[in-house]
C-alpha positions in Angstrom: 72.0 15.4 279.9 71.5 18.2 277.0 74.6 19.9 275.5 74.6 23.7 275.7 73.8 25.2 272.5 76.1 28.0 271.2 74.5 31.1 272.0 76.2 32.8 269.2 74.4 30.4 266.6 71.2 30.2 268.3 70.4 33.5 266.5 68.2 32.9 263.4 70.1 35.6 261.6 73.7 34.4 262.6 72.6 30.9 262.1 71.2 31.7 258.5 74.9 33.7 257.7 77.0 30.7 258.8 74.7 28.4 256.8 75.1 30.5 253.9 79.0 30.7 254.3 79.2 27.0 254.4 77.8 26.7 250.9 79.9 29.0 249.2 83.6 29.9 249.3 82.9 33.7 250.1 79.9 35.8 250.0 79.7 39.8 249.5 77.2 41.7 251.9 74.6 42.2 249.2 74.2 38.5 248.8 73.9 37.9 252.5 71.3 40.9 252.7 69.4 39.6 249.8 69.2 36.0 250.8 68.4 36.4 254.5 66.0 39.6 254.0 67.6 41.2 256.8 68.3 45.0 257.0 71.6 46.3 256.4 72.0 47.8 260.0 70.9 44.3 261.7 73.1 42.3 259.4 76.3 44.5 259.9 76.0 43.8 263.8 75.6 40.2 263.3 78.5 39.8 260.9 80.5 42.0 263.4 79.7 39.6 266.3 80.5 36.3 264.2 83.8 38.2 263.2 84.5 38.8 266.8 84.1 35.2 267.7 86.4 34.3 264.9 83.7 32.2 263.2 83.9 34.2 260.0 86.6 36.5 258.4 85.3 39.7 257.2 87.4 41.8 254.2 86.4 45.5 253.4 87.9 47.1 250.7 87.3 49.5 247.6 86.3 48.1 244.1 86.3 50.8 241.8 84.6 53.6 243.7 82.4 51.2 245.5 83.0 50.0 249.2 82.5 46.1 249.3 82.5 43.7 252.4 83.3 40.2 251.7 82.7 37.4 254.3 84.3 33.7 254.5 83.6 31.3 257.3 86.4 30.1 259.1 87.2 26.7 260.4 86.6 27.5 263.6 83.1 28.8 262.3 82.6 25.1 260.4 83.7 23.5 263.7 81.1 25.7 265.8 78.6 25.0 263.3 79.0 21.0 263.4 79.0 21.1 267.3 75.7 23.0 267.2 74.1 20.5 264.5 75.1 17.8 266.9 73.7 19.3 269.8 70.4 19.8 268.0 70.6 16.0 266.9 70.9 15.2 270.7 68.0 17.3 271.7 65.7 15.4 268.7 67.0 12.2 269.7 66.2 12.4 273.6 
């Protein structure tokens, strides 16, 4: 029997965000936007969904006169990604 895929990670943009954050300690909004090619509005919505799920931590602060948003993957996010990948591997293997 196939395992259910995490619907939160099954979105292309949210999966891209999680994948990026796995490879860095943290990333700011501009970096994520440039790497994913997403619009600022869509990226903001998807980051909020991942944050609400506890998959990422989001820090918002002022750097000089410039607002910044920095994201970091949480242990729950790493675990969810690992489960997602294992479920995909089950699909491929069957």
